[in-house]
C-alpha positions in Angstrom: 78.7 109.1 -8.1 82.1 110.6 -7.4 80.5 112.3 -4.4 80.2 108.9 -2.7 84.0 108.9 -2.3 83.9 112.3 -0.5 81.1 111.1 1.8 83.0 107.9 2.6 86.1 109.9 3.3 84.3 112.3 5.7 82.6 109.4 7.5 85.9 107.6 7.7 87.8 110.5 9.2 85.1 111.0 11.8 85.0 107.3 12.7 88.8 107.0 12.9 88.9 110.0 15.3 86.2 108.4 17.4 87.9 105.0 17.5 91.2 106.6 18.5 89.9 108.8 21.3 86.6 107.3 22.6 86.8 105.3 25.7 86.6 101.6 24.8 86.6 98.2 26.5 89.0 96.6 24.0 91.4 99.5 23.4 93.8 97.6 21.2 91.1 96.4 18.7 89.4 99.8 18.4 92.7 101.6 17.9 93.7 99.2 15.1 90.3 99.6 13.5 90.8 103.4 13.7 94.1 103.1 11.8 92.3 101.1 9.1 89.5 103.7 8.7 92.1 106.5 8.6 93.9 104.8 5.6 90.5 104.1 3.9 89.6 107.8 4.3 92.8 109.0 2.7 92.3 106.4 0.0 88.7 107.6 -0.7 89.7 111.3 -0.5 92.5 110.9 -3.0 90.3 109.0 -5.4 87.8 111.8 -5.1 90.4 114.5 -5.8 91.9 112.7 -8.8 88.8 111.2 -10.4 86.9 114.4 -9.7 89.5 116.5 -11.5 90.7 118.5 -8.5 94.3 117.3 -8.4 95.6 120.6 -9.9 94.5 122.3 -6.7 96.0 119.6 -4.4 99.2 118.6 -6.1 100.8 117.8 -2.7 98.3 115.0 -2.3 99.7 112.8 -5.0 102.6 110.3 -4.5 103.1 109.7 -0.8 99.7 108.1 -0.1 100.9 105.0 -2.0 102.8 104.0 1.2 99.9 104.0 3.7 97.8 102.3 1.0 100.2 99.4 1.1 99.5 99.0 4.8 95.7 98.9 4.5 95.4 95.1 5.0 97.7 95.1 8.0 95.2 96.7 10.4 92.6 94.5 8.8 94.6 91.4 9.7 95.5 92.4 13.3 92.0 93.7 14.0 90.4 90.4 13.3 93.2 88.5 15.1 92.8 90.6 18.3 89.0 90.1 18.2 89.3 86.3 17.5 92.1 85.6 20.0 91.8 88.4 22.6 95.5 89.1 22.2 98.0 90.9 19.9 100.9 88.6 18.9 103.7 89.1 16.4 105.0 86.2 14.4 108.0 86.1 12.0 105.7 84.9 9.2 103.9 88.3 9.5 106.8 89.9 7.7 105.2 88.8 4.4 102.6 91.5 5.1 105.1 94.2 4.6 106.4 93.1 1.1 104.0 95.6 -0.8 105.0 98.4 1.6 108.8 97.8 1.0 108.3 97.7 -2.8 106.2 100.9 -2.6 108.8 102.6 -0.4 111.5 101.8 -3.0 109.4 103.2 -5.9 108.3 106.3 -4.0 111.9 107.0 -2.9 113.0 106.6 -6.5 110.5 109.1 -7.8 111.4 111.7 -5.2 115.1 111.3 -6.1 114.4 112.1 -9.7 114.4 115.6 -11.2 111.5 117.9 -10.5 110.6 117.7 -14.1 109.9 114.0 -13.8 107.6 114.5 -10.8 105.8 117.3 -12.6 105.4 115.1 -15.6 103.6 112.5 -13.5 101.3 115.1 -12.0 100.5 116.7 -15.3 99.8 113.3 -16.9 97.4 112.4 -14.0 95.6 115.8 -14.3 95.2 115.6 -18.0 94.3 111.9 -18.2 93.3 110.5 -14.8 92.2 107.2 -16.5 95.8 106.6 -17.7 97.6 107.4 -14.4 97.8 103.7 -13.4 100.0 102.9 -16.4 102.8 105.2 -15.2 106.0 103.3 -14.5 108.1 104.2 -11.4 111.1 101.9 -11.1 110.2 98.4 -10.0 106.5 98.4 -10.8 103.8 100.4 -12.6 101.1 102.0 -10.5 98.5 99.5 -11.7 100.9 96.7 -10.5 101.1 98.3 -7.1 97.3 98.4 -7.0 97.0 94.8 -8.0 99.7 93.6 -5.5 98.1 95.5 -2.6 94.6 94.0 -3.0 95.9 90.5 -3.8 97.5 90.7 -0.4 94.3 92.0 1.1 92.3 89.2 -0.4 94.9 86.7 0.8 94.7 88.0 4.3 90.9 87.7 4.4 91.1 84.2 3.1 93.6 83.2 5.8 91.2 84.5 8.4 88.3 82.3 7.4 88.9 79.3 9.7 89.4 81.5 12.7 86.2 83.5 11.9 84.2 80.4 11.5 85.4 78.9 14.8 84.8 82.2 16.6 81.2 82.6 15.3 80.2 79.2 16.7 81.1 80.3 20.3 78.7 82.1 22.6 75.9 82.4 20.1 73.3 83.0 22.8 75.2 86.0 24.2 73.6 89.3 23.1 76.8 91.2 22.7 78.5 88.3 20.9 75.6 88.0 18.4 76.1 91.7 17.5 79.9 91.1 17.1 79.3 88.1 14.9 77.1 90.1 12.5 79.6 93.0 12.4 82.5 90.7 11.6 80.7 88.8 8.9 79.5 92.1 7.3 82.8 93.8 7.6 84.7 90.8 6.2 82.3 90.5 3.3 82.6 94.1 2.2 86.4 93.9 2.4 86.4 90.9 0.2 84.2 92.7 -2.3 86.5 95.7 -2.2 89.5 93.5 -2.9 88.0 91.6 -5.7 86.7 94.7 -7.4 90.1 96.5 -7.0 91.9 93.5 -8.5 89.6 93.4 -11.4 90.0 97.1 -11.9 93.8 96.8 -11.8 93.8 93.9 -14.3 91.6 95.9 -16.7 94.1 98.8 -16.6 97.1 96.5 -17.0 95.7 94.8 -20.1 94.0 98.0 -21.3 90.7 96.2 -21.6 87.2 97.0 -20.3 85.8 93.6 -19.8 82.4 95.0 -19.0 82.5 97.7 -21.7 78.7 97.4 -22.3 78.0 98.4 -18.7 79.4 101.9 -18.7 78.0 103.8 -15.7 80.4 106.6 -14.7 81.4 109.1 -17.3 83.1 108.0 -20.5 85.4 105.5 -19.1 83.7 104.5 -15.8 82.5 100.9 -16.0 80.5 98.6 -13.7 83.7 97.7 -11.9 84.5 101.3 -11.0 80.9 101.8 -10.0 80.8 99.0 -7.5 84.3 99.8 -6.3 83.0 103.2 -5.3 80.0 101.6 -3.7 82.2 99.2 -1.7 84.3 102.2 -0.4 81.1 104.0 0.5 79.8 101.0 2.4 83.0 100.6 4.3 82.8 104.2 5.3 79.2 104.2 6.6 78.5 100.6 7.6 79.5 101.3 11.3 76.3 103.4 11.5 74.4 100.1 11.6 76.8 98.7 14.2 77.3 101.6 16.7 78.4 99.2 19.4 81.8 98.6 17.6 82.8 102.1 18.9 82.9 100.6 22.4 85.1 97.7 21.6 84.3 94.2 22.8 85.3 92.7 26.2 87.7 89.8 26.4 86.4 86.3 27.0 85.8 85.5 30.7 84.8 82.4 32.6 81.3 82.8 34.1 81.1 83.0 37.9 79.4 80.2 39.8 76.6 82.5 41.0 75.3 83.4 37.5 71.8 82.4 36.7 71.3 79.0 35.2 70.8 80.2 31.7 74.2 82.0 31.8 76.1 79.0 33.1 78.3 77.2 30.6 81.6 75.4 30.5 82.6 77.5 27.5 84.2 80.9 27.6 81.5 83.6 27.8 81.8 86.6 25.7 80.7 89.2 28.2 82.0 91.5 30.9 84.2 90.5 33.8 81.5 90.1 36.5 83.8 90.7 39.5 85.4 93.8 38.0 82.1 95.4 37.1 80.5 94.6 40.4 83.5 96.2 42.2 82.9 99.4 40.2 79.2 99.3 41.0 80.1 99.0 44.7 82.2 102.1 44.3 79.2 103.9 42.7 77.1 103.0 45.7 79.6 104.4 48.1 79.9 107.7 46.2 76.1 108.0 46.1 76.3 110.0 42.9 73.0 108.3 41.8 71.2 110.6 44.3 71.8 113.5 41.9 68.7 114.4 40.0 70.7 114.7 36.7 72.4 111.3 37.1 72.2 109.6 33.7 73.6 106.5 32.1 76.2 108.7 30.4 77.3 110.2 33.7 77.4 106.7 35.2 79.6 105.5 32.4 82.0 108.4 33.0 82.2 107.6 36.7 82.7 103.9 36.2 85.1 104.3 33.3 83.0 102.0 31.1 81.1 102.4 27.9 77.4 103.0 28.6 76.6 100.2 26.1 78.3 97.7 28.4 76.8 99.0 31.6 73.3 98.5 30.1 74.3 95.1 28.8 75.7 94.0 32.2 72.7 95.2 34.2 70.3 93.4 31.8 72.3 90.2 31.7 73.2 89.8 35.4 70.3 91.5 37.1 67.5 91.6 34.5 67.3 95.4 35.1 67.4 98.5 32.9 69.7 101.3 34.0 66.7 103.3 35.2 65.4 100.4 37.4 68.9 99.8 38.8 69.2 103.5 39.7 65.8 103.7 41.3 66.5 100.5 43.3 69.6 102.2 44.8 67.6 105.3 45.5 64.8 103.3 47.2 67.4 101.5 49.4 68.7 104.9 50.4 65.1 106.2 51.1 64.2 103.2 53.2 67.4 103.6 55.3 66.5 107.3 55.9 63.0 106.4 56.9 64.2 103.7 59.2 66.6 106.2 60.8 63.7 108.6 61.5 64.2 111.1 58.7 60.4 111.7 58.3 60.0 112.7 62.0 61.4 116.1 61.2 61.1 116.3 57.4 58.4 116.0 54.8 58.1 113.4 52.0 58.9 116.2 49.5 62.2 116.7 51.3 62.8 112.9 51.3 62.1 112.8 47.5 64.7 115.6 46.9 67.2 113.8 49.2 66.8 110.7 47.0 67.3 112.4 43.7 63.6 112.9 42.6 62.3 116.1 41.3 58.8 115.7 42.8 56.9 113.8 45.5 54.7 112.2 42.9 57.6 110.6 41.0 59.2 109.5 44.2 56.1 107.9 45.6 55.4 106.1 42.4 59.0 104.7 42.3 58.8 103.8 46.0 55.6 101.9 45.7 56.9 100.1 42.6 59.9 98.9 44.5 58.3 98.1 47.9 54.6 97.6 47.0 53.6 100.2 49.6 53.6 104.0 49.8 56.2 105.9 51.8 53.5 106.7 54.4 52.5 103.0 54.7 56.1 102.0 55.0 56.5 104.3 58.0 53.5 102.8 59.7 54.7 99.3 59.0 58.0 100.1 60.7 56.2 101.6 63.7 
């Protein structure tokens, strides 16, 4: 079961790196989420090292992580706020979020200012009795009190977000990308609440030296049901993005729909989609570059050229034109083919040459795509023009 912590840490580090460096529509939100996953990864890795009995090999990985842990709910809060409001704002009242960090900074500084023997005592105690490490007193607070305070703040932040999340979910329900976002936010919020409640219960058990669920021992001699589900919660947080891969791309800001959208897309409410004019401008640039005539032109290459996530390109083409990327690409190629034919290209060249000029590997695939787009074969199209 301890292995779940290591798996969660590995997934978390990979995800945080991806969120920091992957091109995204909503850069602020994805970077904040990356910061959260980095802290969670450190959290899970240290828990694996200590509870797995490996601290004697990684003694440097002991005290300092207390500080980033006390920041764990801050990226949670601002991630949700950016998604819900499409902006990042600072308010004076937000200073309350930093109270655990300040208290942690005081205690960590106090320990580092003590003699080396005191620090070594803390490490040796943790190595010999990992289950008793939370009872160690620093200066202001015991370690279990730090744990309790941190997750009480986390639970409080999640409760404060409820009205905003409920209001947000009610908007744009019929929009495909918004529906995915709603499911992700609800799932993410729920697992975070579970993590906070379990961590609070775990801290209280250690503070009062009670195992309230002593009959449900699962992990080792002292690992109860609370510890078990806390590990599960950390594991789920680390891997749940696998089921919501689109969060890696971020989410576009709310935009007013243009007047020329199809009837089913028209609404007086804000639409959770892509900025139509901006994307169309990029697509016009694609048409001018004619890179779609390359045989190897794929959705990934298109995304790189447009500077957009491939997920959003597919979503835009489907929502605004009712086309897949493949159909959109072939339509552009057929427009180019028709122009070449009308300009007399086939007077001096074969259909095979025309197919290659339009990005097709063979005459057969070209003819099939041409007939699908125009309802006639290339040869018949030449006769119709004549």
